[in-house]
PAZAPA-4460 file (N, C-alpha, C; in steps of 0.05 Angstrom, whole numbers, plus 32768, in hexadecimal, padded with zeros to 4 digits):
% residues 293
    n_x    n_y    n_z   ca_x   ca_y   ca_z    c_x    c_y    c_z   seq   type   mol
   7DB4   75E9   8071   7DB9   7606   8077   7DAA   7617   8063     1      M     A
   7D9A   762A   806E   7D88   7639   805C   7D91   7655   8055     2      S     A
   7DA6   765F   8062   7DAF   767A   805D   7D97   768E   805E     3      F     A
   7D8B   768F   8075   7D73   76A0   8079   7D77   76B1   8092     4      R     A
   7D73   76CB   8090   7D75   76DC   80A7   7D8B   76F0   80A5     5      G     A
   7D97   76F6   80BB   7DAB   770C   80BD   7DC7   7701   80C3     6      T     A
   7DD9   7708   80B2   7DF5   7700   80B4   7E07   7718   80B6     7      Y     A
   7E1A   7718   80C7   7E2D   772E   80CA   7E47   7729   80BC     8      T     A
   7E4E   773B   80A9   7E68   773A   809C   7E7C   7747   80AF     9      A     A
   7E89   7736   80BE   7E99   773F   80D4   7EB2   774F   80CC    10      L     A
   7EB8   7764   80DB   7ED2   7771   80D9   7EE7   775F   80E5    11      I     A
   7F00   7763   80DE   7F16   7755   80EB   7F26   7769   80FB    12      T     A
   7F23   7768   8115   7F32   777B   8126   7F50   7774   8126    13      P     A
   7F61   7789   8125   7F7E   7786   8127   7F88   7795   813F    14      F     A
   7F9F   778C   8149   7FAD   779A   815E   7FCB   7796   8159    15      C     A
   7FD9   77AC   8154   7FF6   77AB   814E   7FFC   7797   8138    16      D     A
   7FEB   7798   8123   7FF1   7788   810B   7FE7   776B   810D    17      G     A
   7FDD   7763   8124   7FD4   7747   8127   7FB5   7746   812B    18      Q     A
   7FAA   772F   8127   7F8D   772C   812B   7F87   772F   8149    19      I     A
   7F75   7741   8150   7F6E   7746   816C   7F59   7732   8174    20      D     A
   7F62   771C   8180   7F50   7706   8187   7F3B   770E   819B    21      R     A
   7F42   771B   81B1   7F2D   7723   81C5   7F18   7735   81B9    22      P     A
   7F20   7748   81A8   7F0C   7759   819C   7EFA   774A   8189    23      A     A
   7F06   7737   817A   7EF6   7727   8167   7EE2   7715   8176    24      F     A
   7EEB   7709   818C   7ED9   76F8   819C   7EC2   7709   81A8    25      Q     A
   7EC8   7720   81B2   7EB3   7732   81BD   7E9F   773B   81A8    26      A     A
   7EA9   7740   8190   7E98   7748   8179   7E84   7731   8173    27      L     A
   7E8E   7719   8172   7E7D   7702   816C   7E69   76FD   8183    28      I     A
   7E72   7701   819C   7E5F   76FE   81B2   7E48   7712   81B1    29      D     A
   7E4E   772A   81A8   7E39   773F   81A5   7E26   7737   818F    30      R     A
   7E30   772B   817A   7E1F   7723   8164   7E0B   770D   816D    31      Q     A
   7E16   76FA   817B   7E06   76E4   8185   7DF0   76EE   8198    32      V     A
   7DF8   76FF   81AA   7DE6   770A   81BE   7DCF   7719   81B1    33      A     A
   7DD4   7725   819A   7DBF   7734   818B   7DAD   7722   817B    34      A     A
   7DB3   7709   8179   7DA2   76F6   816A   7DA9   76F3   814D    35      G     A
   7DC1   76FA   8146   7DCA   76F8   812A   7DC8   76DA   8121    36      I     A
   7DC1   76D6   8108   7DBF   76BA   80FE   7DDA   76AF   80F6    37      D     A
   7DEC   76C0   80ED   7E06   76B5   80E5   7E1A   76CC   80E3    38      G     A
   7E33   76C4   80E3   7E4A   76D6   80DF   7E59   76CE   80C7    39      I     A
   7E65   76E3   80BA   7E75   76DE   80A1   7E91   76EA   80A6    40      V     A
   7EA3   76D9   80AF   7EBF   76E3   80B2   7ECD   76E4   8097    41      P     A
   7EE1   76F6   8096   7EF3   76F9   8080   7EE5   76FC   8065    42      V     A
   7ED1   770D   8064   7EC6   7716   804B   7ED3   7731   8045    43      G     A
   7EC5   7741   8034   7ECF   775C   802E   7ED3   776D   8047    44      T     A
   7EBF   776C   8059   7EBF   777C   8071   7ED5   7773   8084    45      T     A
   7EDD   775A   8081   7EF2   774F   8092   7F0E   7753   8088    46      G     A
   7F11   7764   8073   7F2B   776B   8068   7F3B   7753   805E    47      E     A
   7F2C   7740   8053   7F39   7727   804A   7F50   772B   8037    48      S     A
   7F4F   773F   8024   7F65   7741   8012   7F80   7748   801F    49      P     A
   7F80   7751   8038   7F99   7758   8045   7FA2   7742   8059    50      T     A
   7F94   772C   805A   7F9C   7716   806B   7FAB   7701   805B    51      L     A
   7FC0   76F6   8066   7FCD   76E0   8058   7FBD   76C7   805D    52      N     A
   7FC4   76B1   804F   7FB4   7699   8051   7FB3   768E   806D    53      T     A
   7FC9   768B   807C   7FC6   7682   8098   7FB4   7693   80A9    54      P     A
   7FB6   76AE   80A6   7FA5   76BF   80B5   7F87   76BC   80AD    55      E     A
   7F83   76B9   8093   7F67   76B5   8089   7F5B   769D   8096    56      H     A
   7F69   7687   8097   7F5F   766E   80A3   7F5D   7671   80C1    57      I     A
   7F6F   7680   80CD   7F6E   7685   80EA   7F54   7694   80F2    58      E     A
   7F4E   76A9   80E3   7F36   76B8   80E9   7F1D   76A6   80E7    59      V     A
   7F1C   7695   80D3   7F05   7683   80D0   7F04   7670   80E8    60      I     A
   7F1B   7665   80F0   7F1B   7653   8107   7F13   7662   8121    61      Q     A
   7F1C   767A   8124   7F14   7689   813C   7EF6   768E   813C    62      L     A
   7EEB   7695   8125   7ECE   769A   8123   7EBF   7681   812A    63      A     A
   7EC7   766A   8120   7EBA   7651   8127   7EBC   764C   8145    64      V     A
   7ED4   764F   8150   7ED8   764A   816D   7EC8   765D   817E    65      D     A
   7EC8   7677   8177   7EBA   768B   8188   7E9C   7689   8185    66      Y     A
   7E92   7682   816D   7E76   767E   816A   7E6C   7666   8179    67      A     A
   7E7C   7651   8179   7E77   7639   8189   7E5B   762E   8185    68      N     A
   7E53   762D   816C   7E39   7621   8165   7E21   7633   816A    69      G     A
   7E26   764C   8173   7E0F   765D   8179   7E03   766B   8161    70      R     A
   7E11   766B   814B   7E07   7677   8132   7E16   766A   811B    71      C     A
   7E0C   766E   8103   7E1A   7664   80EC   7E34   7674   80E7    72      E     A
   7E47   7667   80DB   7E60   7673   80D4   7E65   766F   80B6    73      V     A
   7E61   7684   80A6   7E63   7683   8089   7E7E   768F   8082    74      V     A
   7E91   767F   807C   7EAD   7689   8078   7EB0   7695   805D    75      A     A
   7EBC   76AC   805C   7EC3   76B9   8043   7EDC   76AB   8038    76      G     A
   7ED9   769B   8024   7EF0   768C   8019   7EF2   768E   7FFB    77      T     A
   7EE6   76A3   7FF0   7EE8   76A7   7FD3   7F03   76B3   7FCC    78      G     A
   7F0A   76B1   7FB2   7F23   76BC   7FA8   7F21   76BF   7F8A    79      A     A
   7F34   76CE   7F7E   7F34   76D0   7F61   7F44   76BA   7F54    80      N     A
   7F50   76A8   7F63   7F5C   7690   7F59   7F4C   7678   7F64    81      A     A
   7F42   7668   7F52   7F31   7652   7F5B   7F40   763F   7F6E    82      T     A
   7F59   7639   7F69   7F67   7628   7F7B   7F69   7633   7F97    83      A     A
   7F6D   764D   7F9A   7F6E   765A   7FB4   7F53   7658   7FC2    84      E     A
   7F3D   765E   7FB3   7F22   765C   7FBE   7F1D   763F   7FC8    85      A     A
   7F25   762B   7FB9   7F21   7610   7FC2   7F31   760A   7FDB    86      V     A
   7F4A   7613   7FDB   7F5B   760E   7FF3   7F4F   761A   800C    87      E     A
   7F47   7633   800A   7F3B   7641   8021   7F21   7634   802A    88      L     A
   7F11   762C   8017   7EF7   7620   801D   7EFB   7605   802B    89      T     A
   7F0D   75F5   8022   7F13   75DB   802F   7F1D   75E0   804B    90      I     A
   7F2D   75F5   804F   7F37   75FC   806A   7F20   7605   807C    91      A     A
   7F0E   7614   8070   7EF7   761D   8080   7EE5   7606   8089    92      A     A
   7EE1   75F3   8077   7ED2   75DB   807E   7EDF   75CC   8095    93      E     A
   7EF9   75C9   8093   7F08   75BB   80A9   7F07   75CA   80C3    94      K     A
   7F05   75E5   80C1   7F04   75F5   80D9   7EE9   75F4   80E7    95      A     A
   7ED4   75EA   80D8   7EBA   75E8   80E4   7EA6   75FD   80DB    96      G     A
   7EAC   760C   80C6   7E99   7620   80BC   7E80   7611   80B2    97      A     A
   7E6A   761F   80B2   7E51   7613   80AA   7E49   761A   808D    98      T     A
   7E58   762D   8081   7E53   7635   8066   7E6A   7645   805C    99      G     A
   7E69   764C   8042   7E7E   765C   8036   7E72   7672   8024   100      T     A
   7E7D   7689   8025   7E76   76A0   8014   7E8B   76A1   7FFE   101      L     A
   7E82   76A1   7FE5   7E95   76A0   7FCE   7E91   76B9   7FBC   102      Q     A
   7EA4   76CC   7FC0   7EA3   76E4   7FB0   7EA7   76DE   7F93   103      V     A
   7E9B   76EF   7F81   7EA0   76ED   7F65   7EBE   76F2   7F60   104      C     A
   7ECC   76E1   7F52   7EE9   76E6   7F4D   7EEE   7702   7F42   105      P     A
   7F00   7710   7F4F   7F04   772C   7F49   7F1D   772F   7F38   106      Y     A
   7F1F   7746   7F2B   7F36   774F   7F1B   7F39   7741   7F00   107      Y     A
   7F37   7726   7EFF   7F3C   7718   7EE6   7F24   7716   7ED4   108      N     A
   7F0C   771E   7EDD   7EF4   7720   7ECC   7EEF   7707   7EBB   109      K     A
   7EEA   76F1   7EC8   7EE5   76D8   7EB9   7ECB   76DA   7EA9   110      P     A
   7EC9   76C9   7E95   7EB1   76C7   7E85   7E9B   76B9   7E95   111      S     A
   7E83   76B8   7E8B   7E6D   76A9   7E98   7E74   768C   7E9C   112      A     A
   7E81   7680   7E88   7E89   7664   7E8B   7E9F   7661   7EA0   113      E     A
   7EB1   7674   7EA0   7EC6   7674   7EB4   7EBB   7676   7ED1   114      G     A
   7EA7   7687   7ED4   7E9A   7689   7EEF   7E8D   766F   7EF6   115      L     A
   7E7F   7664   7EE4   7E71   764A   7EE9   7E85   7635   7EF2   116      Y     A
   7E9B   7632   7EE3   7EAF   761E   7EE9   7EBD   7624   7F04   117      Q     A
   7EC1   763D   7F0A   7ECD   7645   7F23   7EBC   763B   7F3B   118      H     A
   7EA3   7643   7F3A   7E91   763C   7F50   7E8C   761E   7F52   119      Y     A
   7E8A   7611   7F3B   7E86   75F4   7F3B   7E9D   75E6   7F48   120      K     A
   7EB6   75F0   7F42   7ECE   75E4   7F4E   7ECD   75E7   7F6D   121      A     A
   7EC5   75FE   7F76   7EC4   7602   7F93   7EAF   75F0   7F9F   122      V     A
   7E97   75EF   7F93   7E81   75DE   7F9E   7E89   75C1   7F9E   123      A     A
   7E98   75B8   7F89   7EA0   759C   7F87   7EB5   7594   7F9C   124      D     A
   7EC3   75A8   7FA7   7ED9   75A3   7FB9   7ED1   75A2   7FD6   125      A     A
   7EB8   75A9   7FDD   7EB0   75AA   7FF9   7E92   75A4   7FFB   126      T     A
   7E8B   759C   8013   7E6E   7597   8019   7E61   75AF   8025   127      A     A
   7E70   75C5   8029   7E64   75DC   8035   7E4F   75E9   8023   128      L     A
   7E39   75F2   802F   7E26   7603   801F   7E33   761C   8016   129      P     A
   7E2E   7624   7FFD   7E3C   763A   7FF1   7E28   7652   7FEC   130      V     A
   7E31   7669   7FF5   7E23   7682   7FEE   7E34   7691   7FDA   131      M     A
   7E29   7694   7FC1   7E37   76A4   7FAD   7E36   76C1   7FB6   132      L     A
   7E49   76D1   7FAC   7E4B   76ED   7FB5   7E50   76FE   7F9C   133      Y     A
   7E3B   770C   7F93   7E3D   771D   7F7B   7E40   773A   7F84   134      S     A
   7E57   7745   7F7F   7E5D   7761   7F88   7E6E   776F   7F72   135      V     A
   7E61   7777   7F5C   7E70   7782   7F45   7E80   779B   7F4C   136      P     A
   7E78   77AA   7F61   7E88   77C1   7F68   7EA4   77B9   7F71   137      G     A
   7EA8   77A0   7F7B   7EC2   7797   7F84   7ECF   7785   7F6F   138      R     A
   7EBF   7775   7F61   7ECA   7760   7F50   7EC9   7767   7F32   139      S     A
   7EBF   777E   7F2B   7EBD   7788   7F10   7EA7   777C   7F00   140      A     A
   7E9E   7764   7F07   7E88   7757   7EF8   7E75   774B   7F0D   141      I     A
   7E5B   7749   7F05   7E48   773B   7F16   7E48   771D   7F10   142      P     A
   7E3C   770D   7F21   7E36   76F2   7F19   7E1D   76F2   7F09   143      I     A
   7E1E   76EC   7EEF   7E06   76ED   7EDF   7DEF   76DC   7EEB   144      P     A
   7DD7   76E6   7EE8   7DC0   76D7   7EF2   7DBF   76BA   7EE6   145      V     A
   7DC6   76B8   7ECD   7DC5   769E   7EBF   7DDA   768B   7ECB   146      E     A
   7DF1   7696   7ED3   7E06   7685   7EE0   7DFC   767B   7EFB   147      V     A
   7DF1   768D   7F0B   7DE6   7685   7F25   7DD1   7670   7F22   148      A     A
   7DBF   7673   7F0F   7DAA   765F   7F0A   7DB6   7644   7F02   149      A     A
   7DCA   7645   7EF1   7DD6   762C   7EE8   7DE4   761E   7EFF   150      R     A
   7DF2   762D   7F10   7DFF   7621   7F27   7DEB   7616   7F3B   151      L     A
   7DD5   7623   7F3E   7DC1   761A   7F51   7DB6   75FE   7F49   152      A     A
   7DB5   75F9   7F2F   7DAB   75DF   7F25   7DC1   75CA   7F26   153      V     A
   7DD9   75D1   7F1F   7DEF   75BE   7F1C   7DFE   75B8   7F36   154      D     A
   7DFD   75CA   7F49   7E0D   75C7   7F62   7DFB   75C8   7F7A   155      C     A
   7DF4   75B2   7F86   7DE0   75B1   7F9C   7DE9   75C1   7FB4   156      P     A
   7E03   75C5   7FB8   7E0C   75D4   7FD0   7E0C   75F2   7FCB   157      T     A
   7E09   75FC   7FB3   7E07   7618   7FAE   7DEA   7620   7FB2   158      I     A
   7DE4   762D   7FC8   7DC8   7630   7FD1   7DC0   764D   7FD7   159      V     A
   7DD2   7660   7FD2   7DCC   767C   7FD9   7DDD   768F   7FC9   160      A     A
   7DD5   76A8   7FC9   7DE5   76BD   7FBD   7DE2   76D7   7FCD   161      I     A
   7DF8   76E3   7FD3   7DF9   76FE   7FDF   7DFA   7712   7FC8   162      K     A
   7DE5   7722   7FC5   7DE2   7734   7FAF   7DEA   7750   7FB8   163      E     A
   7E01   775A   7FAE   7E0B   7774   7FB7   7E11   7786   7F9F   164      A     A
   7DFF   7784   7F8B   7E03   7795   7F74   7DF3   77AF   7F74   165      G     A
   7DE3   77B2   7F8A   7DD4   77CB   7F8D   7DBC   77CE   7F7C   166      G     A
   7DB2   77B9   7F6F   7D9C   77BB   7F5C   7D85   77A9   7F66   167      C     A
   7D6E   77B5   7F6C   7D57   77A6   7F75   7D4D   7794   7F60   168      V     A
   7D4E   779C   7F47   7D44   778C   7F31   7D54   7772   7F2E   169      D     A
   7D6D   7772   7F36   7D7D   7759   7F35   7D70   7744   7F47   170      R     A
   7D65   774D   7F5D   7D57   773A   7F6F   7D3F   772E   7F60   171      V     A
   7D30   773F   7F53   7D19   7735   7F43   7D22   7720   7F2E   172      N     A
   7D38   7726   7F21   7D43   7714   7F0D   7D4C   76F9   7F19   173      Q     A
   7D59   76FB   7F30   7D62   76E3   7F3E   7D4B   76D2   7F48   174      L     A
   7D36   76DF   7F52   7D1F   76D1   7F5C   7D12   76C1   7F45   175      V     A
   7D11   76CD   7F2D   7D06   76C0   7F16   7D16   76A8   7F0D   176      Q     A
   7D31   76AB   7F0F   7D43   7697   7F03   7D4B   7680   7F15   177      A     A
   7D4B   7685   7F2F   7D56   7672   7F42   7D3F   765F   7F4C   178      L     A
   7D46   7647   7F53   7D32   7634   7F5D   7D27   763D   7F78   179      P     A
   7D0F   7633   7F7F   7D04   7639   7F99   7D17   762E   7FAF   180      D     A
   7D1A   763E   7FC4   7D2B   7636   7FDA   7D48   7641   7FD7   181      G     A
   7D50   764A   7FC0   7D6A   7656   7FBD   7D69   7672   7FCA   182      F     A
   7D7B   7676   7FDD   7D79   768E   7FEE   7D87   76A6   7FE1   183      A     A
   7D79   76BD   7FE0   7D85   76D6   7FD7   7D88   76E8   7FEF   184      I     A
   7D9F   76F2   7FF4   7DA4   7704   800B   7DAE   771F   8001   185      L     A
   7DA5   7734   800E   7DAF   774F   8008   7DCC   7751   8011   186      S     A
   7DDC   775E   8001   7DF7   7764   800A   7DFB   7781   8010   187      G     A
   7DE5   7791   8012   7DE7   77AD   8018   7DD2   77B4   802D   188      D     A
   7DDB   77BE   8043   7DC8   77C5   8059   7DB2   77D8   8050   189      D     A
   7DB7   77ED   8041   7DA1   7800   8039   7D8C   77F3   8027   190      P     A
   7D93   77DC   801A   7D81   77D0   8007   7D73   77B7   8013   191      L     A
   7D76   77B3   802D   7D6A   779B   8039   7D4C   779A   8035   192      T     A
   7D3E   77B0   803B   7D21   77B0   8038   7D18   77AC   801B   193      L     A
   7D22   77BC   8008   7D18   77B7   7FEC   7D20   779C   7FE2   194      P     A
   7D37   7792   7FE9   7D3F   7777   7FDF   7D2D   7762   7FEA   195      F     A
   7D27   7763   8004   7D17   774F   8011   7CFA   7751   8008   196      M     A
   7CF1   7768   8001   7CD5   776B   7FF7   7CD2   775E   7FDC   197      S     A
   7CE9   775A   7FCE   7CE8   774D   7FB3   7CF0   772F   7FB4   198      C     A
   7CF6   7725   7FCC   7CFB   7708   7FCE   7D15   7700   7FDC   199      G     A
   7D26   7712   7FE3   7D3E   770B   7FF2   7D35   7701   800E   200      A     A
   7D45   76F0   801A   7D3D   76E4   8034   7D51   76EA   804A   201      V     A
   7D62   76FE   8046   7D75   7704   805A   7D88   771A   8052   202      G     A
   7D9C   771E   8063   7DAF   7734   8060   7DCA   772B   806A   203      L     A
   7DDF   7732   805B   7DFB   7731   8065   7E02   774D   806B   204      V     A
   7E04   7754   8084   7E05   7770   808D   7E20   777A   8095   205      S     A
   7E26   7792   808F   7E3D   77A0   809A   7E36   77AF   80B4   206      V     A
   7E1F   77BD   80B3   7E16   77CD   80CA   7E12   77BC   80E3   207      A     A
   7E0D   77A2   80E0   7E08   7791   80F8   7E21   778D   8109   208      S     A
   7E39   7794   80FF   7E50   7795   8110   7E4B   77A9   8127   209      N     A
   7E3B   77BD   8121   7E36   77D3   8133   7E1B   77D1   8141   210      L     A
   7E07   77CA   8131   7DEB   77C9   813C   7DDE   77AE   8134   211      I     A
   7DE8   7798   813F   7DDD   777E   8137   7DC0   777B   813E   212      P     A
   7DB8   7786   8155   7D9C   7782   815D   7D89   7790   814A   213      D     A
   7D90   77A7   813F   7D80   77B6   812C   7D7D   77A6   8112   214      V     A
   7D93   779C   8108   7D92   778D   80EF   7D82   7773   80F1   215      M     A
   7D85   7766   8108   7D75   774E   810D   7D57   7755   810D   216      V     A
   7D50   776A   811A   7D33   7772   811A   7D29   777A   80FF   217      R     A
   7D3A   7788   80EF   7D31   7790   80D5   7D2C   7778   80C3   218      L     A
   7D3F   7765   80C3   7D3C   774E   80B2   7D24   773D   80BB   219      V     A
   7D21   7739   80D4   7D0B   7729   80DE   7CF0   7736   80D7   220      R     A
   7CEF   7750   80D9   7CD6   775E   80D1   7CCF   7758   80B4   221      A     A
   7CE4   7759   80A3   7CDF   7753   8086   7CD6   7736   8082   222      C     A
   7CE4   7724   8090   7CDD   7708   808D   7CC1   7702   8097   223      L     A
   7CB8   7711   80AB   7C9E   770D   80B6   7C88   771C   80A7   224      N     A
   7C90   772B   8092   7C7D   773A   8083   7C74   7754   8090   225      G     A
   7C83   775C   80A5   7C7C   7774   80B4   7C89   778C   80A7   226      S     A
   7C80   7793   808F   7C8F   77A7   807F   7C8A   77C3   8089   227      Y     A
   7C75   77C8   8097   7C72   77E3   80A3   7C87   77E7   80B8   228      D     A
   7C8C   77D3   80C9   7CA1   77D5   80DD   7CBC   77D7   80D0   229      E     A
   7CC1   77C7   80BB   7CDB   77C8   80AD   7CDF   77E3   80A0   230      A     A
   7CCA   77EF   8095   7CCD   7809   8088   7CD4   781E   809C   231      L     A
   7CC8   781D   80B3   7CCE   7830   80C8   7CEB   782E   80D1   232      A     A
   7CF4   7815   80D4   7D10   7811   80DB   7D23   781B   80C5   233      M     A
   7D1C   7815   80AC   7D2C   781E   8095   7D2F   783C   8096   234      Q     A
   7D19   784A   809A   7D19   7867   809B   7D2A   7872   80B2   235      K     A
   7D28   7865   80C9   7D37   786E   80E0   7D55   786A   80DD   236      Q     A
   7D5D   7853   80D2   7D79   784B   80D3   7D88   784F   80B8   237      W     A
   7D79   7857   80A3   7D86   785B   8089   7D9E   786E   808A   238      Y     A
   7D9C   7885   8098   7DB4   7897   8098   7DCD   7889   80A2   239      P     A
   7DCA   7877   80B6   7DE1   7868   80C0   7DEB   7854   80AB   240      L     A
   7DD8   7845   809F   7DE0   7832   808B   7DF0   7840   8075   241      F     A
   7DE5   7857   806C   7DF1   7865   8056   7E0D   7870   805E   242      R     A
   7E0E   787B   8076   7E28   7887   807F   7E3E   7872   8081   243      G     A
   7E37   785A   808A   7E4B   7845   808D   7E56   783B   8073   244      L     A
   7E47   7840   805D   7E50   7838   8043   7E5B   784E   8031   245      M     A
   7E56   7867   8039   7E5D   787E   8027   7E74   788F   8031   246      S     A
   7E7B   788D   804B   7E90   789E   8055   7EAB   7895   804A   247      L     A
   7EAE   787C   8045   7EC7   7871   803A   7EC2   7855   8031   248      D     A
   7ED6   7848   8026   7ED4   782C   801D   7ECF   781A   8035   249      T     A
   7EBB   7808   8032   7EB7   77F3   8046   7ED0   77E1   8046   250      N     A
   7EDB   77DA   805E   7ECF   77DC   8078   7ED9   77F3   8089   251      P     A
   7EE4   7808   807D   7EF0   781D   808E   7EDB   782A   80A0   252      V     A
   7EC4   7834   8097   7EB2   7841   80AA   7EA7   782E   80C0   253      P     A
   7EA1   7815   80B9   7E96   7804   80CE   7EAA   77FD   80E3   254      I     A
   7EC3   77F8   80DB   7ED8   77F2   80EF   7EDD   780B   8100   255      K     A
   7EDE   7822   80F4   7EE1   783B   8103   7ECA   783F   8117   256      E     A
   7EB2   7838   810E   7E9A   783B   8120   7E9C   7828   8138   257      A     A
   7EA3   780F   8133   7EA6   77FC   8148   7EBD   7804   815B   258      V     A
   7ED2   780F   8150   7EE8   7819   8160   7EE0   7831   8171   259      A     A
   7ECF   7843   8166   7EC6   7859   8176   7EB5   7850   818E   260      M     A
   7EA8   7839   818C   7E9A   782E   81A2   7EAC   7820   81B6   261      Q     A
   7EC6   781E   81AF   7ED9   7812   81C2   7EDC   77F4   81C0   262      G     A
   7ED2   77E8   81AB   7ED3   77CB   81A9   7EEB   77C0   819B   263      H     A
   7EFA   77D1   818C   7F12   77C8   817F   7F22   77E1   8178   264      C     A
   7F3A   77DE   816D   7F49   77F4   8163   7F40   77FB   8147   265      S     A
   7F48   7813   813E   7F41   781A   8122   7F59   7814   8110   266      N     A
   7F66   77FE   8114   7F7D   77F6   8105   7F76   77E7   80EC   267      E     A
   7F82   77F0   80D6   7F7D   77E3   80BC   7F98   77DA   80B1   268      F     A
   7F97   77CA   809C   7FAF   77C2   808D   7FAF   77D0   8072   269      R     A
   7FC6   77DA   806B   7FC8   77E7   8051   7FC1   77D4   803B   270      L     A
   7FB3   77DE   8026   7FB0   77FA   801F   7F99   7808   802C   271      P     A
   7F8A   77FB   803E   7F75   780A   804C   7F81   781B   8062   272      L     A
   7F75   7832   8066   7F7D   7844   807C   7F64   784E   8089   273      V     A
   7F67   785A   80A1   7F50   7864   80AF   7F45   787E   80A3   274      G     A
   7F2E   7886   80AE   7F21   789E   80A4   7F32   78B7   80A9   275      L     A
   7F31   78C9   8096   7F3D   78E4   809B   7F2C   78F2   80B0   276      E     A
   7F37   7907   80BC   7F2B   7913   80D3   7F0F   791E   80CE   277      S     A
   7F0A   792A   80B7   7EEF   7935   80B2   7EDB   791F   80B0   278      T     A
   7EE2   7909   80A3   7ECF   78F2   80A1   7ECC   78E4   80BC   279      K     A
   7EE1   78E3   80CB   7EDF   78D7   80E6   7ECC   78E7   80F7   280      S     A
   7ECE   7901   80F5   7EBB   7912   8105   7E9F   790E   80FB   281      S     A
   7E9B   790C   80E1   7E80   7907   80D6   7E75   78ED   80E0   282      A     A
   7E85   78D8   80E1   7E7C   78BE   80EB   7E75   78C0   8108   283      L     A
   7E85   78CD   8118   7E7F   78D0   8134   7E65   78DE   8139   284      R     A
   7E60   78F3   812A   7E47   7902   812C   7E30   78F0   8124   285      E     A
   7E33   78E0   8110   7E1E   78CE   8107   7E18   78B9   811D   286      L     A
   7E2C   78AD   8128   7E28   789A   813D   7E1B   78A7   8156   287      L     A
   7E23   78BF   815D   7E17   78CD   8173   7DFA   78D3   816E   288      E     A
   7DF3   78D8   8155   7DD7   78DE   814F   7DC5   78C6   8153   289      S     A
   7DD1   78AE   8152   7DC1   7895   8157   7DC6   788B   8173   290      F     A
   7DD3   789B   8185   7DD9   7893   81A0   7DE9   7879   81A1   291      D     A
   7DFC   7877   818F   7E0D   7860   818F   7E29   7865   819B   292      L     A
   7E2D   787C   81A5   7E46   7883   81B4   7E3F   788E   81CF   293      L     A
***
C-alpha cells in the first residue's frame, strides 16, 4: 500500500443520536464514484472523540462493508493511550481495513522517546500499513521529524505521514529525513498544491466530503506535474477551502455544508454544536457562489 493520491476524511452522519447508516453509505458511494483513492473513517473529521469504542469499531466496519473493495479504507484508530490505540487498530485489521491513521497522542504531551515507543507498539501489534498523523493544533505537539525518520527505519509498516501542521518547510524537512518511498500527505486542503510541489504525494481532504471530484483532479494534476492546471484550480477553489476551515472548528462547517446539500442532518454530539445563524448564512452564500446548492 503506497498511500498515494486523494483520501477523504469522512464525516460521521448522525440521526437522533445514532450513526446514520444510509447517509454514511451514500457518502461513501459518492466518494467512490468521484474516483477517490481512499476513505478515512473516524478521524478528526469523523468526530471520533465523541464515539464510544463499540461505535468507533462499528463505523470502521461499515466503511469497509460499504467501500466493498472499491477504494482503500484507512481507519482512524489513534488515541492518547497506547493500549487504546492498539485495541482499536487490531479491531480495524479484523474489520478488513487496509491501513490505519495514527494521530499524535494528544493532551499528555509525550516526549520524543514516548512518541517513538507509542508508535512502535502500535506497529508491532498489527500488520496494517500505518500513516502517522502530525497535527499540533489538536495534539499540542508535532511528531518530530527525527522521530518520524527513526520510525521509518525501525518499523517497516510505518510508511506514511499526514502532515497537518500548516508549514510548508516541514515538508522540506521530512523529504530530507525520510527514506525514498515514505509517503507524505497534506492534511490541509488549502496547502495541497504547495505541499505537493515540495514532495508530498497526496492529500487527506476535508473538502472532498463535498467536492470529491475537484479534489481528485487537483491531486492528480499535481502528481502528473501539471502545476499550471493545479494552480488554476487552487485559485478557483481556495475561498471554499478556506471557508470550510475558518468559519468554525472542523468538522462543523463541512458537515453543515453536506447537510445543506441534503445528504445528511447537521447533527453533532456535544461538545460540538452547529453553526450560529450568521455563520450558517455565510456558509450558504459561499456554497451558492460555487453553485453547490
